[in-house]
C-alpha positions as CSV (number, residue, x, y, z in Angstrom):
1,M,-65.8,75.1,66.1
2,R,-67.4,72.9,63.4
3,R,-71.0,72.5,62.8
4,A,-72.1,69.0,62.8
5,G,-75.2,69.4,60.6
6,P,-76.0,66.6,58.2
7,G,-76.1,68.9,55.1
8,R,-72.7,70.5,55.7
9,G,-70.9,67.3,56.8
10,Y,-72.2,65.3,53.9
11,R,-71.4,67.9,51.3
12,G,-67.9,68.4,52.8
13,R,-67.3,64.6,52.7
14,M,-68.5,64.5,49.1
15,L,-66.3,67.3,48.0
16,V,-63.3,65.6,49.6
17,R,-64.2,62.3,47.8
18,L,-64.7,64.1,44.5
19,A,-61.4,65.9,44.9
20,S,-59.6,62.6,45.6
21,V,-61.3,60.9,42.7
22,T,-60.3,63.8,40.4
23,L,-56.7,63.7,41.7
24,S,-56.6,59.9,41.2
25,L,-57.9,60.2,37.6
26,A,-55.3,62.9,36.9
27,L,-52.5,60.7,38.2
28,V,-53.7,57.7,36.2
29,I,-53.8,59.9,33.0
30,A,-50.4,61.3,33.7
31,V,-48.9,57.8,34.3
32,A,-50.6,56.4,31.2
33,T,-49.4,59.2,29.0
34,G,-45.9,59.1,30.5
35,C,-46.0,62.8,31.6
36,R,-44.4,63.7,28.3
37,P,-45.1,66.8,26.4
38,E,-46.8,66.4,23.0
39,P,-44.3,65.5,20.3
40,E,-43.6,68.3,17.8
41,P,-45.4,67.8,14.6
42,S,-43.3,66.1,11.9
43,P,-43.7,66.3,8.2
44,S,-46.0,63.9,6.5
45,G,-43.1,62.1,4.9
46,P,-39.4,61.5,5.1
47,A,-37.2,64.4,4.1
48,F,-35.3,62.9,1.1
49,A,-32.9,65.5,-0.3
50,T,-32.9,63.8,-3.8
51,E,-34.8,61.3,-5.8
52,A,-31.7,59.1,-5.7
53,E,-31.9,59.1,-1.9
54,A,-35.6,58.2,-2.0
55,F,-35.0,55.3,-4.5
56,A,-32.1,54.0,-2.3
57,A,-34.5,54.1,0.7
58,A,-37.2,52.2,-1.3
59,E,-34.6,49.5,-2.3
60,E,-33.4,49.2,1.4
61,T,-37.1,48.8,2.5
62,Y,-37.7,46.1,-0.1
63,R,-34.5,44.2,0.8
64,A,-35.4,44.4,4.5
65,Y,-38.9,43.0,3.6
66,V,-37.3,40.1,1.6
67,D,-34.9,39.4,4.5
68,A,-38.0,39.2,6.8
69,L,-39.7,36.9,4.3
70,N,-36.7,34.6,4.4
71,Q,-37.1,34.2,8.1
72,V,-40.7,33.2,8.0
73,D,-41.6,29.8,9.5
74,L,-45.2,29.1,8.4
75,S,-45.7,26.9,11.5
76,D,-44.9,29.9,13.8
77,P,-47.1,33.0,13.3
78,E,-44.8,35.1,15.4
79,T,-42.3,35.0,12.5
80,F,-44.8,36.8,10.3
81,E,-44.6,40.0,12.4
82,A,-41.3,41.1,10.9
83,V,-42.9,41.0,7.4
84,Y,-46.0,42.9,8.6
85,A,-43.7,45.5,10.1
86,W,-42.4,46.4,6.6
87,T,-45.9,46.7,5.0
88,T,-49.0,48.8,5.2
89,G,-52.3,49.0,3.3
90,D,-52.9,46.3,0.6
91,A,-49.5,44.8,1.0
92,N,-50.1,44.2,4.7
93,A,-53.6,42.9,4.2
94,G,-52.3,40.5,1.5
95,A,-49.5,39.2,3.6
96,R,-51.8,38.6,6.6
97,E,-54.3,36.7,4.4
98,S,-51.6,34.6,2.7
99,F,-49.7,33.7,5.8
100,S,-52.9,32.9,7.7
101,E,-54.1,30.6,5.0
102,M,-50.8,28.8,4.5
103,H,-50.4,28.4,8.3
104,A,-53.9,27.0,8.6
105,K,-53.2,24.5,5.8
106,G,-50.0,23.3,7.4
107,W,-47.7,24.4,4.6
108,S,-44.0,24.9,4.9
109,V,-41.5,27.0,3.0
110,R,-37.8,26.2,2.3
111,G,-35.0,28.2,0.8
112,A,-34.5,31.9,0.5
113,S,-35.3,34.6,-2.0
114,R,-32.8,37.2,-3.1
115,V,-33.1,40.6,-4.8
116,D,-31.0,40.5,-7.9
117,R,-31.6,44.0,-9.0
118,T,-33.9,47.0,-8.6
119,E,-34.7,49.9,-10.9
120,P,-36.5,53.2,-10.0
121,I,-39.9,53.9,-11.6
122,G,-41.0,57.1,-10.0
123,A,-41.3,59.3,-6.9
124,A,-43.7,61.9,-5.6
125,L,-41.7,63.5,-2.9
126,E,-43.4,66.8,-2.4
127,K,-47.0,65.5,-2.0
128,T,-47.1,62.0,-0.6
129,A,-43.5,60.9,-0.3
130,S,-44.3,57.8,-2.3
131,V,-41.6,56.0,-4.2
132,S,-41.9,53.1,-6.7
133,I,-39.3,50.6,-7.9
134,V,-39.2,47.4,-9.9
135,A,-37.3,44.5,-8.3
136,C,-36.0,41.3,-9.8
137,L,-36.7,38.7,-7.1
138,N,-34.8,35.5,-7.5
139,V,-37.0,32.6,-6.1
140,S,-35.1,29.7,-7.7
141,D,-34.1,28.3,-4.3
142,V,-37.6,28.6,-2.7
143,T,-40.0,25.7,-2.4
144,L,-43.5,25.7,-0.9
145,V,-44.8,22.4,0.3
146,D,-48.3,21.5,1.4
147,A,-49.2,19.4,4.4
148,D,-48.9,16.2,2.4
149,G,-45.4,17.0,1.3
150,N,-46.4,18.0,-2.3
151,S,-44.9,21.0,-4.0
152,A,-47.3,24.0,-4.1
153,V,-45.1,25.8,-6.6
154,A,-46.4,26.1,-10.1
155,E,-44.3,24.2,-12.6
156,N,-44.0,27.2,-14.9
157,R,-42.9,29.6,-12.2
158,P,-40.0,31.7,-13.4
159,D,-36.8,31.6,-11.3
160,V,-36.7,35.4,-11.3
161,Q,-39.9,37.4,-10.8
162,E,-40.4,41.0,-11.7
163,V,-42.1,42.9,-8.9
164,R,-43.4,46.4,-8.7
165,V,-42.9,47.8,-5.2
166,D,-44.9,50.9,-4.2
167,T,-43.8,52.5,-0.9
168,V,-45.2,55.3,1.2
169,A,-43.8,57.5,3.9
170,S,-43.8,56.1,7.4
171,R,-42.7,57.5,10.7
172,T,-42.3,54.0,12.2
173,S,-39.9,52.6,9.6
174,S,-36.1,52.9,9.9
175,T,-35.9,53.7,6.2
176,G,-38.8,56.3,6.3
177,L,-40.9,54.1,4.0
178,L,-43.2,51.1,4.1
179,I,-44.4,48.8,1.3
180,A,-48.0,49.7,0.4
181,D,-48.4,47.5,-2.6
182,L,-46.6,44.6,-4.4
183,D,-47.6,43.5,-7.8
184,G,-46.2,41.6,-10.8
185,S,-44.6,43.9,-13.3
186,D,-44.0,43.6,-17.1
187,E,-41.3,46.2,-17.5
188,G,-39.0,43.6,-18.9
189,L,-36.2,44.5,-16.6
190,C,-35.6,41.0,-15.2
191,E,-35.2,39.0,-18.4
C-alpha cells in the first residue's frame, strides 16, 4: 500500500520528472551526435610519401582553385563558395573581402584564367605539411568590368602573372591541402 503523504508523493513525482528530462536530454544529445563513436585521431597533415607527391597535390589544389574562380559570377554570391572551399587563412579572408566588394559595386567578370605552368618551391612535410609552388597564371582572356561597363583591368597588367601559392594540410580537402596564401612572385619563371 502506498503512502499518500505530500512529501513522499511530491519527491517521487519530481524524481520521475527529473529522470524523464535526463533521458530526453540524453536522446537529444545522441541524435545530435549521430550516435557515432569518436573518430580515430588522424595525423596533422596528409601523408605524402615523397616531395614530388606533395608538389603534385599542391598543383592539383591550385588548379581546382582556378577552376572555381572561372565559375564565379560576381552577381551570385553562392558561386563564391567553391573558391572559399579551396582556401584558408589569409587567402580565404582576401577572397571574401574582394568578392564582397566587387559584388557590392556591381562588377562583372568575363573570360577564364588558365594555369600555364607550375614549379615547386619548397615543402615541410614532417612538421606542418606545408607545400609551396609558383604558378604562371594566364589571365589574357579575363576582363573585369565595373557597373558602368568600364574596364577595371589595369592597362599594364601582364597577360601571365607569376603567383606564389602556399598550401597547408587539410582534412577537408580532396587533395589534402588548402591554399593559405597567394602572393605575387618575382622568381622569373613565367617570362
